[in-house]
C-alpha positions in Angstrom: 0.1 0.0 -0.1 1.3 4.0 -0.5 1.4 5.8 1.9 -1.2 8.8 2.5 0.2 12.2 2.5 -2.1 14.3 4.4 0.1 17.3 4.8 2.8 18.7 2.2 5.3 21.4 2.8 6.2 23.5 -0.4 9.0 25.7 -0.1 9.9 28.8 -2.5 6.6 30.6 -3.4 7.2 32.0 -7.0 4.9 31.0 -10.1 6.4 27.7 -9.6 6.3 27.0 -6.4 2.8 28.6 -5.5 0.9 26.5 -8.5 2.0 23.4 -6.7 0.6 24.6 -3.9 -2.4 25.0 -5.9 -2.2 21.5 -7.0 -2.2 19.8 -3.8 -4.8 21.9 -2.1 -7.2 21.2 -5.2 -6.9 17.6 -4.3 -8.1 18.1 -0.4 -4.3 17.8 0.8 -3.3 20.2 3.6 -0.3 22.7 2.4 2.2 24.3 4.5 3.3 27.4 2.3 6.9 28.5 3.1 9.0 31.6 2.0 12.1 33.5 3.7 10.0 36.8 4.4 6.7 37.9 4.8 7.0 40.4 1.4 7.8 37.3 0.0 4.6 35.2 1.3 2.7 37.8 0.9 3.6 38.0 -3.3 3.4 34.1 -2.7 -0.1 34.5 -1.6 -1.2 36.8 -4.2 -0.2 34.3 -7.1 -2.5 32.1 -5.5 -5.0 34.6 -5.2 -5.0 35.6 -8.6 -4.3 32.1 -10.0 -7.7 30.7 -8.1 -9.8 33.9 -9.0 -9.0 33.5 -13.0 -10.1 30.4 -12.5 -13.4 30.6 -10.8 -14.1 34.0 -13.9 -13.4 31.0 -16.4 -16.1 28.8 -14.8 -13.4 26.1 -14.0 -13.6 26.2 -10.2 -16.8 27.1 -8.0 -16.2 29.8 -5.6 -17.2 27.3 -2.3 -14.1 24.9 -4.0 -11.9 27.8 -4.1 -13.1 29.3 -0.7 -12.4 25.3 0.6 -8.8 25.4 -1.1 -7.2 28.5 0.7 -8.6 27.3 4.0 -6.1 24.0 3.3 -3.1 26.4 2.8 -1.3 27.4 5.7 1.1 30.5 5.3 4.6 30.6 7.2 7.8 32.3 7.2 10.9 29.5 7.5 11.5 26.2 7.6 10.6 25.2 11.1 7.2 25.4 9.9 7.6 22.1 8.3 8.6 20.1 11.4 5.3 17.6 11.0 4.5 17.5 7.0 5.1 14.2 5.3 6.3 15.5 2.4 8.4 18.9 1.4 8.5 20.3 -2.0 11.4 23.1 -3.0 10.8 25.1 -5.6 13.4 28.0 -5.3 15.9 29.6 -8.0 18.3 27.0 -9.7 21.1 27.4 -7.7 23.0 23.9 -6.3 24.5 26.0 -3.1 21.0 27.3 -2.2 19.1 24.3 -2.5 21.6 22.0 -0.6 21.7 24.7 2.2 17.6 24.3 2.1 17.7 20.1 2.1 20.5 19.9 4.7 17.9 22.5 7.1 15.0 20.1 6.4 16.5 17.0 7.1 17.1 18.8 10.6 13.8 20.1 10.9 11.3 17.2 8.7 10.7 14.0 10.5 12.6 11.0 9.7 10.5 9.4 7.2 9.4 12.5 5.5 10.2 12.5 1.8 12.2 15.3 0.8 11.8 16.1 -2.8 13.4 18.9 -5.8 11.1 20.5 -8.3 14.8 21.0 -10.3 14.5 21.2 -13.4 18.2 21.0 -14.3 19.9 20.4 -11.4 21.4 17.2 -10.2 19.1 15.9 -7.6 21.5 13.3 -6.2 24.2 16.8 -5.7 21.3 18.0 -3.4 20.6 14.5 -2.0 24.0 14.5 -0.4 23.1 17.5 1.8 21.2 15.7 3.4 21.5 12.1 5.7 18.5 10.1 4.1 19.9 10.7 0.0 17.5 7.3 -0.2 14.3 9.7 0.8 15.4 12.3 -1.7 13.7 12.4 -5.4 12.8 14.9 -8.5 9.2 16.1 -8.7 9.6 18.2 -11.4 6.3 19.9 -12.4 6.0 21.8 -15.7 4.6 25.6 -15.8 2.0 26.1 -14.9 1.5 23.4 -12.7 -2.2 23.4 -12.2 -2.9 22.7 -15.9 0.1 20.7 -17.7 -0.3 17.3 -17.2 3.0 16.0 -16.8 5.2 15.2 -13.9 8.7 13.7 -13.9 9.9 11.8 -10.8 13.4 11.4 -10.8 15.2 8.9 -9.1 18.5 8.7 -7.9 20.7 5.8 -7.7 20.1 5.8 -4.1 16.2 6.7 -3.9 14.2 3.8 -2.2 12.0 1.9 -4.5 9.1 2.6 -2.2 9.7 6.4 -2.0 9.4 6.2 -6.1 6.1 4.0 -5.5 4.7 6.4 -3.3 5.5 9.3 -4.9 3.7 7.8 -8.4 0.7 7.1 -6.1 0.5 10.6 -5.1 0.8 11.7 -8.9 -1.6 9.7 -10.2 -3.9 11.0 -6.6 -2.9 14.5 -8.5 -4.5 13.7 -11.5 -1.0 13.6 -13.3 0.7 11.9 -15.9 4.4 10.4 -14.5 7.0 9.6 -16.0 9.9 7.8 -13.8 13.2 8.4 -15.4 16.7 8.5 -13.6 18.8 11.8 -12.7 20.2 13.2 -16.0 20.8 16.5 -17.0 17.8 18.0 -18.2 15.7 15.0 -17.0 13.1 14.1 -20.7 11.6 17.5 -21.4 14.4 19.4 -21.1 17.4 18.0 -22.5 14.7 17.8 -26.1 13.4 21.2 -25.3 16.5 23.5 -24.5 18.7 22.0 -27.6 16.4 23.3 -29.3 15.3 26.9 -28.0 19.4 27.4 -27.8 19.5 26.2 -31.4 16.8 28.8 -32.3 18.4 31.6 -30.3 21.3 31.0 -32.2 19.4 31.2 -35.6 18.3 34.8 -34.7 21.6 35.5 -33.6 23.1 35.3 -36.8 20.5 37.2 -38.5 19.6 34.0 -40.5 15.4 34.7 -39.8 14.0 37.2 -38.1 12.3 36.1 -34.4 8.8 36.7 -35.8 9.8 34.4 -38.7 11.5 31.5 -36.5 8.4 31.6 -34.4 5.7 31.8 -37.2 7.5 28.9 -38.6 7.7 26.6 -35.7 4.0 27.4 -35.0 2.7 27.0 -38.6 4.9 24.1 -39.6 5.0 22.0 -36.6 1.7 22.8 -35.0 3.5 24.2 -31.9 1.5 25.8 -29.4 4.5 28.9 -29.4 7.2 29.6 -31.3 10.9 29.0 -29.3 11.4 32.5 -29.3 8.3 33.6 -27.3 8.7 30.8 -25.4 12.1 31.6 -24.1 10.4 35.2 -22.6 7.7 33.2 -21.2 10.8 30.4 -19.5 12.5 33.5 -18.3 16.0 34.2 -20.3 17.9 34.0 -17.0 16.4 31.0 -16.0 16.9 29.5 -19.6 21.0 30.6 -19.3 21.0 28.6 -15.8 19.6 25.5 -17.1 21.7 25.4 -20.5 24.8 26.1 -18.7 24.0 23.3 -16.0 23.1 20.9 -18.8 26.2 21.8 -21.0 28.8 21.3 -17.4 26.6 18.2 -16.2 25.5 16.5 -19.9 29.1 16.1 -21.3 29.6 19.3 -22.7 27.6 19.0 -25.9 28.3 22.0 -27.9 24.5 22.3 -28.3 23.7 22.8 -25.0 26.2 25.9 -24.6 24.5 28.7 -24.2 24.6 31.4 -27.5 26.5 34.0 -26.7 23.4 36.4 -27.4 21.7 35.0 -24.0 24.4 36.0 -21.7 24.3 39.2 -23.0 20.8 40.0 -23.0 20.6 38.5 -19.3 23.7 40.7 -18.0 21.2 43.6 -20.0 18.3 42.6 -18.1 16.5 41.8 -20.8 14.8 38.5 -19.1 11.7 38.2 -21.5 7.6 38.7 -19.8 9.1 39.5 -16.3 11.2 42.5 -17.3 9.1 43.4 -19.7 11.7 43.2 -22.4 13.2 39.8 -24.0 13.4 39.0 -27.6 10.1 40.6 -27.6 8.9 43.8 -26.0 5.8 43.6 -23.7 3.1 46.0 -22.3 4.6 45.9 -19.0 6.9 43.3 -17.1 5.2 40.5 -16.4 2.4 41.3 -19.3 2.2 38.6 -22.0 0.6 41.3 -24.4 3.5 41.7 -27.0 3.7 45.8 -28.6 5.6 47.1 -31.1 9.1 47.5 -31.2 12.0 49.1 -33.2 12.8 45.2 -35.0 8.7 45.0 -35.4 8.6 44.9 -39.5 6.4 47.5 -40.7 2.4 46.3 -42.1 2.4 49.1 -44.5 5.9 47.9 -46.3 3.2 46.2 -49.1 4.9 44.0 -51.6 4.1 46.7 -54.6 6.4 48.7 -52.8 9.4 46.3 -52.5 9.6 45.6 -56.1 7.0 43.2 -56.5 6.6 41.6 -59.6 3.0 41.0 -61.4 1.7 37.3 -61.2 -1.2 36.0 -63.4 0.2 32.8 -64.6 1.5 30.2 -63.2 3.5 26.8 -64.1 3.9 23.9 -61.6 6.1 20.8 -62.7 6.0 17.5 -61.5 3.4 15.1 -61.1 4.0 14.0 -57.2 1.5 15.0 -54.0 3.3 18.2 -53.5 2.9 19.3 -57.2 -0.9 18.3 -57.2 -1.6 20.1 -53.7 0.2 23.4 -55.0 -1.9 23.4 -58.3 -4.9 23.1 -56.2 -3.7 25.9 -54.0 -3.1 28.6 -56.8 -6.2 27.8 -58.8 -8.5 28.1 -56.1 -6.5 31.9 -55.5 -7.6 32.4 -58.6 -4.2 31.8 -61.1 -4.2 30.6 -64.1 -2.3 27.4 -63.8 -0.2 25.1 -66.6 0.3 22.0 -65.2 3.5 20.2 -67.0 4.2 16.2 -66.5 6.3 14.0 -67.7 3.7 12.7 -70.3 -0.5 12.3 -70.5 -0.7 10.0 -68.6 0.7 11.4 -65.3 -1.2 14.7 -66.2 -4.3 12.6 -66.5 -3.3 11.1 -62.6 -2.6 14.7 -61.0 -5.8 16.0 -63.0 -8.2 13.4 -61.5 -6.5 13.7 -57.5 -7.1 17.6 -58.3 -10.7 16.8 -58.7 -11.2 14.6 -55.8 -9.0 16.9 -53.5 -11.6 19.9 -54.6 -14.8 17.6 -54.9 -13.9 16.6 -51.0 -13.7 20.3 -50.0 -17.8 20.8 -51.6 -18.6 17.5 -49.5 -17.3 19.2 -46.5 -18.6 22.6 -47.4 -15.1 24.5 -47.3 -15.6 25.3 -51.1 -19.1 26.3 -53.4 -19.5 24.3 -56.6 -19.1 27.1 -58.7 -15.7 27.8 -57.3 -14.7 24.7 -57.4 -15.6 24.6 -61.1 -14.2 27.7 -61.8 -10.6 26.8 -60.3 -11.0 23.1 -62.6 -11.4 26.0 -65.9 -8.2 27.5 -64.7 -6.0 24.8 -65.0 -4.6 23.8 -68.6 -2.7 20.0 -68.5 0.4 19.6 -70.5 3.5 16.8 -71.4 6.1 19.7 -72.7 8.0 22.5 -70.8 7.3 24.3 -73.6 3.5 25.4 -72.7 6.0 27.4 -69.7 7.1 30.2 -72.3 4.2 32.6 -71.7 3.9 32.2 -67.2 5.2 34.9 -65.1 6.3 32.5 -62.4 7.3 28.5 -62.0 7.4 26.5 -59.4 9.1 23.1 -59.7 8.2 20.5 -57.4 10.0 17.2 -59.4 12.1 14.5 -57.5 14.4 15.5 -54.8 17.7 14.6 -56.8 20.0 17.5 -57.7 20.5 16.7 -61.2 16.7 16.8 -62.3 16.6 19.6 -61.1 19.7 21.2 -62.3 18.4 19.8 -65.7 15.0 20.9 -65.2 16.2 24.5 -64.5 18.7 24.6 -67.7 15.7 23.8 -69.6 13.6 26.6 -68.2 16.4 29.2 -68.4 16.0 28.1 -72.5 12.1 28.8 -72.8 10.6 31.3 -70.0 10.7 34.9 -70.7 12.9 37.1 -69.1 11.6 38.4 -66.0 10.0 35.1 -64.6 10.4 33.8 -60.9 11.7 30.6 -60.9 11.0 28.5 -57.8 11.9 25.2 -56.6 10.3 23.4 -53.4 13.0 21.6 -52.4 12.8 20.6 -48.6 16.6 19.7 -48.4 18.9 20.4 -51.4 20.9 23.8 -51.9 18.6 26.8 -53.9 22.1 28.3 -55.4 23.1 24.7 -56.6 19.6 24.8 -58.7 20.1 28.3 -59.8 23.6 28.5 -61.2 22.0 26.0 -63.5 20.3 28.5 -65.6 21.8 32.2 -66.4 19.2 34.0 -64.2 20.1 33.0 -60.7 18.9 36.3 -59.6 15.3 35.2 -60.2 15.4 32.1 -58.6 13.9 31.4 -54.9 13.0 28.2 -53.0 9.2 28.5 -52.5 9.2 25.3 -49.2 5.4 24.5 -49.0 4.8 21.9 -46.4 2.5 18.7 -46.9 -0.3 18.5 -47.4 -0.1 21.9 -49.2 -4.3 23.2 -49.6 -4.0 22.6 -45.8 -0.6 24.0 -44.0 -0.3 27.8 -44.0 3.3 27.9 -44.0 5.7 28.4 -46.6 9.4 29.2 -46.1 10.3 31.9 -49.0 14.5 30.9 -49.3 16.6 33.5 -51.1 20.2 32.6 -52.0 23.3 34.9 -52.1 22.1 35.7 -55.8 18.4 36.1 -55.0 17.2 39.6 -56.3 15.1 41.8 -53.5 12.5 41.8 -56.6 12.0 37.9 -56.5 12.0 37.8 -52.9 9.2 40.2 -52.9 7.1 38.6 -55.4 7.4 35.2 -54.1 6.3 37.0 -50.6 3.4 38.8 -52.0 2.3 35.5 -54.6 2.2 33.6 -50.8 0.0 36.0 -49.3 -2.2 36.1 -52.0 -2.4 32.5 -51.6 -3.5 33.0 -48.1 -0.2 31.5 -46.6 2.2 32.9 -44.0 5.7 33.1 -46.0 8.9 33.1 -44.1 11.9 34.7 -45.5 15.4 32.6 -44.6 18.9 32.0 -46.2 19.7 29.2 -48.3 20.7 27.1 -45.7 20.5 23.1 -44.7 16.8 22.7 -43.4 15.7 26.3 -43.5 14.2 27.1 -40.4 11.7 24.4 -39.5 13.8 21.4 -40.4 16.9 22.8 -39.1 15.5 23.1 -35.6 13.2 20.1 -35.9 15.3 17.5 -37.1 17.6 17.4 -34.3 15.6 17.2 -31.7 13.9 14.3 -33.1 17.2 13.1 -33.5 18.0 13.7 -30.0 14.8 11.5 -29.1 16.1 9.1 -30.8 19.5 8.9 -29.0 17.6 9.2 -25.5 15.8 5.9 -26.4 18.9 4.4 -27.5 20.9 4.9 -24.6 17.9 3.3 -22.5 17.3 6.6 -20.5 13.3 6.1 -21.2 11.1 4.3 -23.4 9.3 5.9 -27.1 5.7 6.4 -25.3 7.3 8.3 -21.9 9.4 10.5 -24.2 6.4 10.8 -26.4 4.3 11.8 -23.1 7.1 14.0 -22.1 6.7 16.3 -24.9 3.0 16.1 -25.7 1.9 16.9 -21.9 4.9 18.6 -20.6 6.2 20.8 -23.8 2.0 20.9 -25.1 3.6 19.5 -28.7 0.7 17.7 -30.5 2.7 14.6 -31.4 5.6 13.1 -29.7 9.1 12.8 -31.2 8.6 8.8 -32.1 5.0 9.4 -33.5 6.0 12.0 -35.4 9.0 10.1 -36.5 6.8 7.0 -37.6 4.4 9.6 -39.8 7.1 11.4 -41.4 9.7 8.3 -42.5 12.7 7.3 -40.6 14.1 7.1 -44.5 13.1 10.8 -45.2 14.1 11.7 -41.7 17.2 10.1 -41.6 18.2 11.7 -45.2 17.4 15.3 -43.8 19.4 14.4 -40.5 22.3 13.4 -42.8 22.1 16.9 -45.2 22.2 18.7 -41.6 25.4 17.2 -40.5 26.9 17.2 -43.5 26.4 21.2 -44.4 27.3 22.4 -40.1 29.6 19.4 -39.0 28.2 19.9 -35.4 28.8 16.5 -34.0 25.4 16.6 -32.5 23.9 16.6 -35.5 25.3 12.9 -36.5 22.3 10.7 -36.9 21.6 8.4 -34.6 23.0 4.7 -34.9 19.8 3.5 -33.8 17.8 5.4 -36.5 20.1 3.9 -39.3 20.0 0.7 -37.9 16.4 1.0 -38.4 16.1 2.1 -41.6 18.8 -0.4 -42.8 16.3 -2.9 -41.4 13.4 -1.4 -43.4 11.4 -0.3 -40.5 10.5 3.2 -42.0 7.3 3.7 -40.1 3.7 3.8 -40.6 4.3 3.2 -44.5 6.2 -0.1 -43.8 3.5 -0.5 -40.8 6.9 -0.5 -38.6 9.0 1.8 -37.3 9.9 2.3 -33.9 6.2 1.6 -33.4 4.5 -1.8 -34.8 1.4 -0.2 -36.8 0.5 -3.4 -38.5 -2.8 -4.2 -36.6 -3.7 -0.5 -36.6 
């Protein structure tokens, strides 16, 4: 039988600590909430009151339950108030010496059987535990912010944590309505180890002026379905907190360069630009603590119209290719009112593409998202061809053929001869260098990357990739076309992976490495990222959907270009691909899909 926790103590009543107090009190457990001084105690009380009042206002808590919740919480100054609790959770700032001092004091104050827990997200639970005479009763209970809302708790056991302590804490998590994943004491645990490498990479992308903060954040929200962009998330976490976590993970986690905080991060922390809490981080906020972003000197001007930027008028578009991507792009342009010339390698292929477009448009009608007249008009705008010569009078060509450089270069050399001057030539490549394709023509200034996401009619994002030879007019034209299609364009340089894949795939590769090291299971890692970080899919679910072969190819491209040791494809990923376990398409990847 798991032990019954009737009273718990919480040390530190910042946002996290106050949230943990609320979680316990909501579930009928008495809480002794402790701070270092009366003013700090009052701030903690105000945080708890504000949170529960908001829950009442939203109809998620009835006033009587709120009042009962508050009656269960006893606010006290000093650790001596914790002498008779069954469990203590410490939630003070991420400084090892501070936590060790608190645990040494808790060891003195608390009863011998009391479990001592830390909410640390990056420090060594083992190093904290050795400050006590009872390291076997010390455990990590890592809640996620905001604690009352987030379902995940990482339960972190050290090599000496008693098994019954782990079992008691797991049972307590279930009582609190949380999903726990139990793991060993390793830098960053699951969620932060995977999340902060990605966040640091995004800061590096911003620091190098590869893309704007708005474009980096929009790319990850729209391209991956994430609840927040990485830079906005850094502002929410607090840049000082993020710096501490990264620095600790770098020092504890084998000195992986990708966890070494990007220099810009240290500069911003030193300058007091800490994110939302200071009113200024990567973005500027209405006031300290406010979530409302206000314009600043880096905000793009809405008044900058595409035509003012020199965008060329586009009325007729050619689409070359017969795959899923080409089919989706034809539909998108035709629905947006453009005349479209579809070119494939034969009339048989054209007939197949035509049927696929018709089927997709009909689905739109059946679902009530498209009027029959609009479907017929869209189909009427498309002409079908098996020869590139029919692209002689188009204003824009979008290439969506196989991802082989030699094929694309040969195609662009032909387009260069056929198309009139001033035509923008776009490639939808997701992994090849756009400049290699551009240099197959005599007009590299007119060549741009237009990376649509699959399925093109649904996904709102397009990465506009400019090479060092792309003209400002060609970039402006591409942006204007995306706007006319109702898509969000993000502009970036011609580098492997562009924005989305460059940030997404190293994170997926890190998850594979974590599984490979037997640190956790695929299920627990997926749970951690979905419930702890709000991701729509866990990394292994996503890898199986994307295809392990596709993921491996992208990861290899990133590694070859950037030569970052941490980007080397995980051996487990290579072995699964060699074995033919490619994900859902072969019914076996990281999971067995044969019965689904």
